[in-house]
C-alpha positions as CSV (number, residue, x, y, z in Angstrom):
1,M,0.0,0.0,0.0
2,P,1.3,3.6,-0.8
3,K,2.8,5.7,2.1
4,T,0.6,8.7,2.8
5,S,3.4,10.7,2.8
6,D,4.8,9.7,-0.3
7,V,0.9,10.7,-2.9
8,P,1.6,14.2,-4.0
9,A,-1.7,15.6,-3.0
10,Q,-0.3,18.8,-1.4
11,K,1.2,20.0,-3.9
12,G,1.1,23.9,-4.4
13,L,-0.2,24.3,-0.5
14,P,2.1,27.1,1.2
15,G,5.0,26.0,3.1
16,R,3.7,25.7,6.6
17,K,0.2,24.0,5.2
18,A,2.6,21.7,3.2
19,Q,4.8,20.7,6.2
20,A,1.5,19.7,8.3
21,A,-0.4,18.1,5.4
22,R,3.3,15.8,5.2
23,N,3.5,15.5,8.7
24,D,0.1,14.5,9.2
25,G,1.0,11.8,6.3
26,L,3.8,10.5,8.3
27,I,1.9,10.3,11.4
28,L,-0.5,8.0,9.0
29,D,1.9,5.5,8.0
30,A,3.9,5.7,11.3
31,A,0.3,5.1,13.1
32,R,-0.4,2.1,10.7
33,A,2.6,0.3,11.3
34,V,2.8,0.9,15.0
35,F,-0.7,-0.7,15.6
36,L,-0.3,-3.1,13.3
37,A,2.5,-4.5,15.0
38,D,0.8,-4.1,18.8
39,A,-2.7,-2.4,18.8
40,N,-2.3,-1.5,22.2
41,A,1.0,0.2,21.9
42,P,0.6,4.2,23.4
43,I,0.2,7.0,20.8
44,A,3.9,8.0,22.2
45,A,5.3,5.3,20.1
46,V,3.4,6.7,17.1
47,A,5.1,10.1,17.1
48,E,8.3,8.6,17.7
49,R,8.6,6.4,14.7
50,A,7.0,9.3,12.6
51,G,9.7,11.7,14.0
52,V,7.2,14.5,15.3
53,G,6.6,15.9,19.0
54,I,3.5,14.3,20.8
55,S,2.4,18.0,20.6
56,A,2.5,18.2,17.0
57,L,0.6,14.7,17.2
58,Y,-2.3,15.5,19.3
59,R,-2.8,18.7,18.0
60,R,-4.0,16.7,14.5
61,Y,-5.0,14.0,16.4
62,P,-6.1,14.5,20.3
63,S,-6.8,11.2,20.9
64,K,-5.8,7.8,20.4
65,D,-9.4,6.9,19.9
66,V,-9.7,9.5,16.4
67,L,-5.9,8.4,15.4
68,L,-7.3,4.9,15.1
69,R,-11.1,6.0,13.2
70,T,-9.4,8.1,11.3
71,L,-6.8,5.5,10.2
72,C,-9.3,2.8,9.8
73,H,-12.0,5.3,7.7
74,D,-8.8,5.9,4.9
75,G,-8.8,2.0,4.5
76,L,-12.1,1.9,4.2
77,R,-12.4,4.9,1.7
78,R,-9.6,2.8,-0.2
79,Y,-12.0,-0.3,-0.5
80,N,-15.1,1.8,-1.8
81,A,-12.0,3.5,-4.5
82,E,-11.6,0.3,-5.6
83,A,-15.0,-1.7,-5.7
84,D,-16.5,2.0,-7.7
85,A,-13.3,1.0,-9.9
86,A,-14.1,-2.5,-10.3
87,L,-18.0,-1.7,-11.4
88,K,-16.7,0.0,-14.3
89,D,-15.7,-3.2,-15.7
90,S,-18.2,-4.9,-18.4
91,D,-17.1,-8.0,-17.2
92,G,-18.4,-8.8,-14.1
93,W,-16.3,-12.2,-12.7
94,R,-13.3,-10.0,-14.0
95,G,-14.2,-6.7,-12.2
96,L,-14.8,-9.1,-8.9
97,V,-11.5,-10.9,-9.2
98,G,-9.4,-7.7,-10.0
99,F,-11.3,-5.8,-6.7
100,L,-9.8,-8.6,-4.8
101,A,-6.3,-8.4,-5.9
102,R,-5.9,-4.3,-5.3
103,V,-7.3,-4.6,-2.1
104,V,-4.9,-7.7,-0.8
105,D,-2.2,-5.6,-2.6
106,A,-3.4,-2.4,-0.8
107,D,-3.6,-4.4,2.5
108,V,-6.7,-2.7,3.6
109,H,-7.9,-5.5,5.1
110,S,-4.7,-6.1,8.5
111,L,-6.6,-2.7,9.9
112,T,-9.7,-4.6,10.3
113,V,-7.9,-7.7,11.7
114,H,-5.9,-6.1,13.3
115,L,-7.9,-2.8,15.1
116,A,-11.8,-4.1,14.8
117,G,-12.7,-3.5,18.3
118,T,-10.1,-1.0,19.7
119,F,-11.5,2.2,18.7
120,T,-15.1,3.5,18.5
121,P,-16.3,4.4,15.2
122,D,-18.4,7.3,14.6
123,E,-21.3,9.2,12.4
124,S,-19.1,10.2,9.9
125,M,-17.8,6.6,9.1
126,L,-21.4,5.2,8.3
127,P,-21.7,6.7,4.9
128,D,-18.6,5.5,3.6
129,I,-20.1,1.6,5.7
130,V,-22.7,1.7,3.8
131,H,-21.5,3.0,0.7
132,A,-19.1,-0.4,1.1
133,G,-21.9,-2.6,1.9
134,E,-23.6,-1.8,-1.6
135,V,-21.2,-2.2,-3.8
136,T,-19.9,-5.0,-2.3
137,A,-23.3,-6.7,-3.1
138,E,-23.0,-5.4,-6.5
139,L,-19.5,-6.7,-7.0
140,V,-21.3,-10.3,-6.0
141,R,-24.3,-9.5,-7.9
142,R,-22.3,-8.9,-11.2
143,A,-20.1,-11.3,-10.7
144,H,-23.5,-14.0,-10.2
145,A,-24.7,-13.0,-13.6
146,T,-22.1,-13.6,-15.5
147,G,-22.4,-17.5,-14.7
148,T,-18.5,-17.7,-13.1
149,L,-18.7,-17.5,-9.5
150,R,-20.9,-19.6,-7.5
151,R,-24.4,-19.0,-6.3
152,E,-23.6,-19.9,-2.6
153,V,-21.3,-17.6,-2.6
154,N,-22.1,-13.9,-0.9
155,P,-21.4,-10.4,-0.2
156,Q,-19.9,-11.4,3.5
157,D,-17.7,-13.9,1.5
158,L,-15.7,-11.5,0.4
159,G,-14.6,-10.3,3.8
160,L,-13.9,-13.9,4.5
161,V,-11.6,-14.0,1.3
162,L,-9.4,-10.5,2.1
163,E,-9.7,-11.4,6.0
164,S,-7.9,-14.7,5.6
165,C,-5.1,-12.9,2.8
166,A,-4.5,-10.0,5.5
167,A,-3.9,-13.0,8.4
168,I,-0.8,-13.7,6.4
169,A,2.4,-11.9,7.4
170,L,6.2,-12.6,7.5
171,P,8.8,-10.5,8.5
172,D,9.7,-9.8,5.1
173,R,7.4,-7.4,3.3
174,E,7.8,-8.8,-0.4
175,R,7.7,-12.6,0.6
176,T,4.2,-11.5,2.9
177,A,2.7,-10.3,-0.6
178,Q,3.4,-13.3,-2.8
179,L,1.6,-15.3,-0.5
180,R,-1.3,-13.3,0.2
181,R,-1.4,-13.7,-3.7
182,R,-1.0,-17.1,-3.9
183,V,-4.0,-17.7,-1.1
184,L,-6.0,-15.1,-3.3
185,A,-5.3,-17.2,-6.1
186,M,-6.2,-20.2,-4.2
187,L,-9.2,-18.9,-2.6
188,V,-10.4,-17.4,-6.1
189,A,-10.0,-20.6,-8.2
190,G,-12.5,-22.0,-5.0
191,L,-15.2,-19.3,-5.9
192,A,-15.3,-20.5,-9.4
193,A,-14.2,-23.8,-11.5
194,D,-10.7,-23.0,-12.3
195,G,-7.3,-20.6,-11.5
196,A,-4.1,-20.7,-11.6
197,L,-1.6,-20.0,-9.2
198,P,1.2,-17.8,-8.9
199,G,4.2,-17.7,-7.2
200,P,6.0,-19.9,-5.3
201,P,4.6,-22.1,-3.1
202,P,5.9,-22.1,1.1
203,E,8.8,-23.7,1.8
204,E,9.3,-25.8,4.4
205,G,10.5,-24.6,7.9
206,E,9.3,-21.2,6.3
207,F,6.6,-20.2,9.3
208,A,8.8,-21.5,12.1
209,W,10.0,-17.9,13.0
210,R,6.7,-17.3,14.8
211,W,7.0,-20.0,17.2
212,E,10.5,-17.8,18.7
213,R,10.6,-16.7,22.0
214,R,10.0,-13.1,21.8
215,Q,12.1,-10.8,24.7
């Protein structure tokens, strides 16, 4: 997923506003990394990782709850943007498969898996939550209409597919991405009649690191 601080969305802003916008991007990038590693981490850990003062962070995000909500809302908007783009594809099955691949690559559902229940959603998220439900249902409806998607698959099944991929996490980000795409291909094959598996399979002992004692 592109870092917020890498996106040149603040072009043309005056110096102070541009710096504030960049700091905001650094804070969100840092928050994502910190809270995916430990949802209970203190907000000070975010400021330290972002390289900004705690006062600067609190001016933008007055509480951890607000920061977590903003982080997850950004992920929800990304999900919706990818779903909206997929609905423009004339082939409903191809649109659905492309949507799943882009959301997995963007790592949107890692936030859902790690941060659900750690903050209180507010009404500002409701329109995007409703929209997510609507576009997901439409993607499934259009894929069913092609005759390729199994009839018993429903919109909630897509959430299971995405969260299953998000659950794969290794220290090596590139290897994580490879295995997530491979598992997605297997899951997509289960949604339809056939499918090819990309990338090399898991190696023996590759997941043994998780059993190492943490200090």
